C-alpha positions in Angstrom: 1.0 -33.8 -16.9 4.4 -32.5 -18.1 3.5 -29.0 -16.9 2.6 -30.4 -13.5 6.0 -32.1 -13.2 7.7 -28.9 -14.2 5.8 -26.9 -11.6 6.8 -29.5 -9.0 10.5 -29.2 -9.9 10.6 -25.4 -9.9 8.5 -25.0 -6.8 10.0 -24.4 -3.3 8.2 -27.3 -1.7 11.5 -28.9 -0.5 12.8 -25.6 1.0 10.2 -26.0 3.7 11.3 -29.4 4.8 13.6 -28.1 7.6 10.6 -26.4 9.2 8.6 -29.7 9.6 9.1 -30.2 13.3 7.2 -33.4 14.1 4.7 -36.0 12.9 1.4 -36.7 14.7 1.6 -39.5 17.2 -0.8 -41.7 15.4 1.4 -41.5 12.2 4.5 -42.4 14.3 2.6 -45.4 15.7 1.5 -46.6 12.2 5.0 -46.2 10.9 6.4 -48.3 13.7 3.8 -51.0 13.1 4.6 -51.1 9.4 8.2 -51.6 10.2 7.3 -54.4 12.6 5.3 -56.0 9.8 8.3 -55.9 7.5 10.5 -57.2 10.3 8.2 -60.2 10.8 8.5 -61.3 7.1 12.3 -60.6 7.2 12.4 -62.9 10.2 10.5 -65.6 8.3 13.0 -65.2 5.5 16.0 -65.4 7.8 14.5 -68.3 9.7 13.7 -70.4 6.7 17.3 -71.6 6.6 17.3 -72.5 10.3 14.2 -74.5 10.9 11.7 -76.4 8.8 8.3 -74.8 8.3 6.8 -78.2 8.0 6.6 -78.1 11.7 4.2 -75.2 11.4 1.6 -77.3 9.8 -0.2 -77.6 13.1 0.0 -73.9 13.8 -1.7 -70.8 12.2 -0.8 -69.7 8.7 2.0 -67.2 8.5 -0.3 -64.3 7.5 -2.3 -64.9 10.7 0.9 -65.1 12.7 2.0 -61.7 11.3 -1.2 -60.0 12.5 -0.8 -61.7 15.9 2.7 -60.3 16.2 1.5 -56.8 15.2 -1.4 -57.0 17.6 0.9 -57.8 20.5 3.4 -55.2 19.4 0.7 -52.6 19.3 -0.2 -53.5 22.9 3.5 -53.0 24.1 3.9 -49.8 22.1 0.9 -48.5 23.9 2.2 -49.6 27.3 5.6 -48.0 26.9 4.4 -44.9 24.9 7.0 -45.4 22.2 5.1 -43.0 19.9 4.9 -40.1 22.3 8.3 -38.6 21.4 9.3 -36.6 18.4 11.3 -38.7 16.0 13.9 -36.1 15.1 14.4 -35.3 18.8 14.8 -39.0 19.8 16.9 -39.6 22.9 18.5 -42.5 24.7 15.3 -42.9 26.8 13.2 -43.2 23.6 15.6 -46.0 22.4 15.2 -47.8 25.8 11.4 -47.6 25.5 11.5 -49.2 22.0 13.8 -52.0 23.3 11.5 -52.7 26.2 8.5 -52.8 24.0 10.1 -55.3 21.6 11.4 -57.5 24.4 8.0 -57.4 26.2 6.2 -58.4 22.9 8.6 -61.4 22.5 8.0 -62.5 26.1 4.2 -62.2 25.7 4.3 -64.2 22.4 6.3 -67.0 24.1 4.0 -67.0 27.1 1.0 -67.2 24.7 2.7 -70.1 22.9 3.0 -72.1 26.1 -0.6 -71.4 27.0 -1.8 -72.4 23.6 0.4 -75.6 23.6 -1.0 -76.5 27.0 -4.6 -75.9 26.1 -4.8 -76.6 22.3 -1.6 -78.4 21.6 0.0 -75.9 19.1 1.8 -72.6 19.1 0.6 -69.2 18.0 4.0 -68.3 16.6 7.0 -70.5 16.6 9.4 -69.6 19.5 12.4 -69.6 17.1 10.6 -67.1 14.9 9.9 -64.8 17.9 13.6 -65.0 18.9 14.6 -63.8 15.4 11.9 -61.2 15.1 12.7 -59.3 18.3 16.2 -58.1 17.4 15.4 -57.4 13.8 12.4 -55.3 14.7 14.4 -53.4 17.3 17.3 -52.7 14.9 14.8 -51.4 12.2 13.0 -49.2 14.7 16.3 -47.8 16.0 17.6 -47.1 12.5 14.4 -45.3 11.8 14.9 -42.9 14.7 18.6 -42.4 14.1 18.0 -41.8 10.4 15.1 -39.3 10.9 17.2 -37.4 13.5 20.3 -37.3 11.3 18.3 -36.3 8.2 16.4 -33.7 10.2 19.7 -32.1 11.5 21.1 -32.1 8.0 18.1 -30.5 6.4 17.9 -28.0 9.2 21.5 -27.0 8.7 21.2 -26.9 4.9 17.9 -25.0 5.0 19.0 -22.4 7.5 22.6 -22.0 6.2 23.5 -21.2 9.8 26.8 -19.6 10.6 29.4 -21.9 12.2 30.0 -21.5 15.9 32.3 -22.9 18.6 31.0 -23.5 22.2 33.3 -21.9 24.8 33.3 -24.4 27.7 33.5 -28.2 27.9 31.3 -28.8 31.0 27.7 -29.7 31.2 26.3 -26.3 30.2 28.5 -26.1 27.0 27.6 -29.7 26.0 23.9 -28.8 26.6 24.1 -25.8 24.2 25.8 -28.0 21.6 23.1 -30.7 21.9 20.3 -28.2 21.7 21.7 -26.5 18.7 22.1 -29.8 16.9 18.7 -31.0 17.8 16.4 -28.0 17.8 14.4 -26.9 14.7 15.3 -23.6 13.1 18.7 -23.5 14.7 20.4 -20.1 14.5 23.9 -21.5 14.6 25.7 -24.6 13.5 28.1 -26.0 16.2 31.5 -27.2 15.0 33.4 -27.8 18.2 34.3 -26.7 21.7 36.9 -24.4 23.2 38.8 -25.5 26.3 40.7 -23.2 28.6 44.5 -22.9 28.2 46.3 -25.9 29.7 43.5 -28.3 29.1 43.9 -31.3 26.8 42.5 -31.1 23.3 43.1 -34.7 22.2 39.4 -35.8 22.5 35.9 -35.1 21.1 32.7 -34.2 22.8 29.4 -35.3 21.2 31.2 -36.0 18.0 32.9 -32.6 17.8 36.6 -31.6 18.3 37.8 -29.8 21.4 40.3 -27.0 20.7 42.5 -25.2 23.3 42.3 -21.4 23.6 45.5 -20.2 22.1 46.7 -18.5 18.9 46.6 -21.7 17.0 42.8 -21.8 17.7 42.3 -18.6 15.7 44.3 -19.9 12.7 42.1 -23.0 12.7 38.9 -20.9 13.0 40.1 -18.8 10.1 40.6 -21.9 7.9 37.2 -23.3 8.9 35.5 -19.9 8.4 34.2 -19.8 12.0 33.6 -16.3 13.2 31.3 -16.9 16.2 31.6 -18.4 19.7 28.8 -19.1 22.2 29.5 -18.8 25.9 27.1 -20.1 28.5 26.0 -18.1 31.5 27.6 -20.6 33.8 31.0 -20.1 32.0 30.5 -16.4 32.3 30.5 -16.7 36.0 33.7 -18.8 36.0 35.8 -16.2 34.0 36.5 -12.5 34.1 34.7 -11.4 31.0 36.6 -8.1 30.9 39.9 -9.9 30.6 39.2 -13.4 29.3 37.0 -12.5 26.4 39.1 -9.6 25.1 41.3 -12.1 23.0 38.2 -13.0 21.0 37.2 -9.3 20.5 40.8 -8.5 19.3 40.4 -11.3 16.7 37.0 -9.9 15.6 35.2 -13.0 16.8 31.5 -12.4 17.4 30.7 -13.4 21.0 27.2 -14.8 21.8 25.6 -16.0 24.9 22.4 -17.8 25.9 19.7 -17.3 28.6 20.3 -19.4 31.7 18.7 -22.9 31.4 18.7 -25.8 33.8 21.1 -28.7 33.4 20.4 -30.6 30.2 20.0 -34.4 30.1 18.6 -36.9 27.6 15.1 -36.7 29.1 14.7 -33.0 28.4 12.4 -31.8 25.6 14.2 -29.4 23.3 13.2 -25.8 23.8 13.7 -24.2 20.4 12.4 -20.8 21.7 15.3 -20.7 24.2 17.8 -21.4 21.5 16.2 -18.7 19.4 17.1 -16.2 22.1 20.9 -16.6 21.6 22.2 -13.1 21.2 25.3 -11.0 21.1 27.0 -10.5 24.4 26.6 -6.9 25.7 29.3 -4.4 26.2 28.1 -4.0 29.8 29.3 -7.6 30.5 32.8 -6.7 29.5 33.2 -3.6 31.6 34.9 -5.0 34.7 32.7 -4.2 37.6 33.3 -5.6 41.1 30.4 -7.0 43.0 28.5 -4.5 45.1 27.4 -5.6 48.6 25.3 -3.3 50.7 24.1 -3.6 54.3 20.4 -4.5 53.7 19.6 -4.3 57.4 20.6 -0.7 57.6 18.7 0.3 54.5 15.6 -1.6 55.8 15.7 0.4 59.0 15.3 3.7 57.2 12.8 2.6 54.5 10.5 -0.1 56.0 7.0 1.2 56.6 8.1 4.7 55.6 6.6 7.2 53.1 9.3 7.5 50.4 9.3 10.2 47.7 11.5 9.9 44.6 11.7 12.9 42.3 12.5 12.2 38.7 10.9 8.9 39.3 10.6 7.9 35.7 14.2 8.6 34.8 17.0 6.1 34.5 18.2 6.5 38.1 14.8 7.3 39.6 13.0 4.3 38.2 15.7 1.9 39.4 15.7 3.5 42.8 11.9 3.0 43.0 12.3 -0.7 42.1 15.1 -1.4 44.6 13.3 0.5 47.4 10.4 -2.0 47.1 12.4 -4.9 48.6 12.4 -2.9 51.9 8.6 -2.7 51.9 7.9 1.1 52.4 4.4 2.1 53.4 4.0 4.0 50.2 6.2 5.3 47.4 5.5 8.6 45.8 6.5 8.9 42.2 7.2 12.5 41.4 7.7 13.2 37.8 7.0 16.0 35.2 7.0 13.7 32.1 3.5 12.2 31.7 4.0 9.2 29.4 7.1 7.8 31.1 5.4 8.1 34.5 2.3 6.4 33.2 4.4 3.5 31.8 6.5 3.2 35.0 3.3 3.1 37.1 1.9 0.2 35.0 5.1 -1.7 35.2 5.5 -1.2 39.0 1.9 -2.3 39.8 2.4 -5.4 37.7 5.8 -6.2 39.2 4.9 -5.3 42.8 1.1 -5.9 43.1 1.1 -5.6 46.9 3.0 -2.3 47.0 1.4 1.1 47.1 2.4 3.8 44.6 1.2 7.3 44.2 2.2 8.8 40.8 2.2 12.6 40.8 2.7 14.9 37.8 4.5 17.9 39.1 7.5 20.1 38.4 10.1 20.6 41.2 10.6 24.1 39.9 7.0 24.9 41.1 7.4 25.8 44.8 3.7 26.0 45.5 3.1 22.6 44.0 6.0 21.1 46.1 4.5 22.6 49.3 1.1 21.1 48.4 2.7 17.6 47.9 4.8 17.7 51.1 2.1 19.1 53.3 -0.4 16.4 52.2 1.7 13.3 51.9 4.4 14.1 54.6 7.3 11.9 53.2 9.8 10.5 55.6 12.6 9.9 53.1 13.3 11.8 49.9 15.5 10.7 47.0 16.0 13.8 44.8 16.9 12.5 41.3 15.1 15.1 39.2 17.6 17.2 37.2 18.7 18.3 33.7 21.8 16.3 32.9 22.9 16.8 29.3 26.0 18.9 29.1 25.7 20.3 25.5 22.0 21.3 25.9 22.6 23.0 29.2 25.4 25.1 27.6 22.7 26.5 25.4 20.2 26.9 28.1 21.9 27.9 31.4 18.8 29.6 32.7 16.9 26.3 32.5 19.8 24.5 34.1 19.6 26.8 37.1 15.9 26.6 37.4 15.8 22.8 37.3 19.0 21.9 39.1 19.3 24.8 41.6 15.8 26.1 42.1 14.3 22.6 41.9 16.7 21.4 44.6 16.2 24.4 46.8 12.4 24.0 46.6 12.7 20.3 47.6 15.2 20.9 50.3 13.2 23.8 51.9 10.0 21.7 51.9 11.9 18.8 53.4 12.9 21.0 56.3 9.5 22.6 56.7 7.6 19.3 56.8 10.0 17.2 58.9 11.5 14.8 56.3 14.0 12.5 58.1 16.5 12.0 55.3 17.0 13.9 52.0 19.3 12.3 49.5 20.5 14.3 46.6 21.8 12.6 43.4 24.8 14.6 42.1 27.5 14.0 39.5 31.2 13.9 39.0 30.8 16.8 36.7 30.2 19.0 39.8 34.0 18.6 40.6 36.0 21.4 39.0 33.1 22.1 36.6 33.8 23.1 33.1 30.2 23.3 32.0 26.8 24.7 33.0 25.3 21.4 34.1 28.2 20.5 36.4 28.3 24.0 37.9 24.5 24.0 38.6 24.8 20.6 40.4 27.7 22.0 42.4 25.6 24.9 43.5 22.8 22.5 44.5 25.4 20.6 46.6 26.6 23.7 48.3 23.0 24.8 49.1 21.9 21.5 50.8 25.2 21.1 52.6 25.3 24.6 54.0 21.6 24.4 54.9 22.2 21.3 57.0 25.2 22.8 58.7 23.1 25.7 59.9 20.1 23.6 60.9 22.0 21.0 62.9 23.4 23.8 65.2 19.9 24.7 66.1 18.4 21.1 66.2 20.4 17.9 66.2 17.3 16.0 65.0 16.8 18.1 61.9 16.5 16.7 58.4 19.7 14.9 57.4 20.9 16.1 54.0 23.1 13.7 52.1 24.7 14.1 48.7 26.0 11.3 46.4 28.3 11.8 43.5 29.0 9.2 40.7 30.0 9.2 37.1 28.3 7.9 34.0 25.8 5.1 34.3 25.6 2.3 31.7 22.4 2.4 29.7 20.9 5.6 31.1 18.8 7.8 28.9 21.0 9.6 26.4 24.2 7.9 27.5 27.0 6.9 25.1 26.3 3.2 24.9 22.7 3.3 23.7 23.9 6.1 21.3 26.7 3.9 19.9 24.3 0.9 19.5 22.0 3.0 17.4 24.9 4.2 15.2 26.2 0.6 14.8 22.7 -0.7 13.9 22.5 2.0 11.2 25.8 0.9 9.7 27.9 3.7 11.2 29.8 5.8 11.5 30.3 5.8 15.2 31.1 9.3 16.5 33.6 9.9 19.3 34.3 13.4 20.4 38.1 13.0 21.0 40.6 10.1 20.7 41.8 10.6 24.3 38.5 11.1 26.1 37.9 8.8 29.1 34.9 8.2 31.4 34.1 6.3 34.5 31.1 3.9 34.2 28.8 2.2 36.7 25.7 0.2 36.1 22.3 1.7 37.1 21.6 -1.0 39.7 25.1 -0.5 41.2 24.7 3.2 41.5 21.2 3.0 43.1 22.4 0.3 45.6 25.2 2.6 46.7 22.9 5.6 46.8 20.6 3.7 49.2 23.5 2.5 51.4 25.0 6.0 51.5 21.7 7.3 52.7 22.1 5.1 55.8 25.7 5.9 56.4 25.2 9.7 56.4 24.7 11.7 59.6 24.0 14.8 57.5 26.0 17.2 55.4 28.2 14.6 53.8 29.0 14.3 50.1 29.6 10.6 49.3 31.6 9.5 46.3 31.6 6.0 44.9 34.4 3.9 43.7 33.8 3.9 40.0 36.6 1.4 39.2 39.0 2.1 36.3 38.1 4.8 33.7 37.4 3.6 30.2 38.7 5.1 27.0 35.7 5.9 24.9 37.3 5.1 21.6 38.2 1.6 23.0 34.6 1.3 24.1 33.4 2.1 20.6 35.8 -0.4 19.0 34.7 -3.2 21.3 31.0 -2.5 20.7 31.6 -2.6 16.9 33.5 -6.0 17.3 30.8 -7.4 19.6 28.2 -6.6 16.9 30.2 -8.8 14.4 32.0 -6.0 12.5 35.5 -4.8 12.1 36.3 -1.2 13.3 37.2 1.2 10.5 36.6 -1.5 8.0 33.0 -2.4 8.2 32.0 0.5 10.5 34.1 3.8 10.7 34.9 5.7 13.8 35.0 9.4 13.4 36.1 12.1 15.8 33.7 15.0 16.0 35.6 17.2 18.5 34.8 18.0 22.1 31.3 19.4 22.7 30.8 22.7 24.5 31.6 22.3 28.2 33.0 18.7 27.8 36.1 17.5 29.6 38.6 14.9 28.4 38.3 13.3 31.8 36.0 13.6 34.8 37.0 13.9 38.4 35.3 12.7 41.5 37.1 15.1 43.8 38.3 18.7 43.8 42.1 18.9 44.0 41.8 20.5 47.5 39.4 17.8 48.7 40.4 14.6 50.4 38.3 11.6 51.4 37.5 9.6 54.4 36.6 5.9 54.4 33.2 4.4 55.4 32.1 0.9 56.4 31.6 0.2 52.7 34.8 0.1 50.8 33.0 1.4 47.7 31.8 4.5 49.4 33.9 7.4 50.6 33.2 10.8 52.2 34.5 13.8 50.4 36.0 16.5 52.6 34.9 19.7 50.8 35.0 23.4 51.5 32.1 24.5 53.7 30.0 27.6 53.1 27.9 29.9 55.2 24.3 29.2 54.5 23.1 32.8 54.9 25.6 34.0 52.3 24.9 31.0 50.0 21.1 31.5 50.3 21.3 35.1 49.3 23.5 34.4 46.3 21.3 31.5 45.2 18.2 33.7 45.4 19.9 36.3 43.3 20.9 33.7 40.8 17.4 32.3 40.5 16.0 35.8 40.1 18.5 36.6 37.4 17.2 33.7 35.3 13.8 35.3 35.1 14.8 38.9 34.6 18.0 38.9 32.5 18.0 39.2 28.8 21.4 37.6 28.4 22.6 34.2 29.7 26.0 35.7 30.4 24.7 37.4 33.5 23.4 34.1 34.8 26.7 32.3 34.1 28.7 35.1 35.7 26.7 34.7 38.9 27.3 30.9 38.8 31.0 31.5 38.5 30.9 33.8 41.6 29.2 31.0 43.6 31.6 28.3 42.2 35.1 30.0 41.7 36.5 26.7 40.3 34.0 26.8 37.5 36.2 27.4 34.4 34.4 27.0 31.1 35.9 24.7 28.5 35.2 24.8 24.7 32.4 27.3 25.5 31.3 30.8 24.6 31.5 31.5 28.3 35.3 31.2 28.4 35.5 35.0 28.0 34.0 35.4 31.5 37.0 33.5 32.9 39.4 35.7 31.0 37.7 38.9 32.4 38.0 37.4 35.9 
């Protein structure tokens, strides 16, 4: 026996108490009836000093009266479903149900009394006793629910040892988050108060918690209370400018969290613990100030509806988003051209699940294979082509310039030539800001591809005004694309650092993938052929500041918890990217976010000859220097940076 008691004391039986979410309904009902039974005898005790029980001599014995009361109470509990809720999640509505059940039981007992007195001449239960019983029973049932709810919240907080958190926002959504955090089981955070915007009053409480104004005093108070987290609702995110209004929290190393959107909370809602479990850190993408992009849907629809649309590089970051956005315009069929088997397979499954009524044709093929491209174009006859297939990683292409030429130059030439031969209406090429004053192989190869399609159109349109319209779009880095800096930083932070930045002064333009693809589609409608469209990329971002903010958003302190190290510029890398050559100017379009670059024009016959020579060089030369030299002849502004090919510039 002694050993059993010792095992009970040392066991972790009580550590599981916070995970007990609810009791069965029948047990709640039995517990309520037991409380009512106790309430009856308390009523007898209280009433003994008010009336004489001698008057009860003509009525039933007290033990029979108690079971009569419990029977009537059982009936009203069933009528009002007082046992259907979860005790620890009791709300105002649950309290009202209990009150109505008690009052109804009292009224029924009094009604029975009058019937019994009229027919038999005595009462079931003395009316005075009923009047005392009803409030006592209600108070005890109410105390049970409040007590269970309070104890449940306390045990949950103690068991989870949840970090303390403030809710940013004092409106309905913020209050809803606080209520759900306090009520839900397995809560990830413990709410300690609210944050109001500057200028708002703080001399009040909400749901029993203080309201603090957003100012420097707030952070001193948070430091004293050891609060290092805030939660901001999606509704509040729409009211503020996250890039500006949340920076003060980041600067104070406060971990910013957000929740999925949920509908307005009220006391009738059931608590959704799974939604609370999805509270997560705010993403760096939310803090990069991006203006809303609006495109002319009607114009895009005119060129895509009921058309055969081909997207090359369909499983890539840009290609896959293009495919998804294209579906809203209901093309006849979308051809998914991709050389990577597994990504194409995954994309096809996702698309068919997401767009069950759309028709997709996945094709494994390499744009460098001219015969294969001719086979595809001749059989499927696309009306619109979005050419996103390309090699894009700057350091890798510095090591493999021949591959860059084959993919980015020859691949584009093959696609463009087939588009002309098989009557494609519009050909949209995805280019890059690295094509402007290129300092690396990748940028130069994309600039050569630009030159080829633009000069091709200029020649064709003189012969046939209804020829294929070739349109080029340039933009900078896209957030979250394969191999981009943000996913790379996230992996480094998750591994505990260090976070590597190439140079303390390096800056980049950023745009989200959906933004870029939306602008690509609208640019394809604005172009009459031969244009190079550039996008308003907003303000450039200093990469080291980006790294610091990402570290802070993950809940760490830069260069304390996670180090930032500078690895030096990679081969071909610039400190900053440009969207226009210095000699180029821009013209506005109907969309303020899209401009037309005025670029130097080239003679197609001369360009075609040099491009053919360049492509031939990649298959015959034994040294990459010959390939790069020909690239520099095609693009005189191509000046290598931090690269072994700098010596070619010196010789020139």
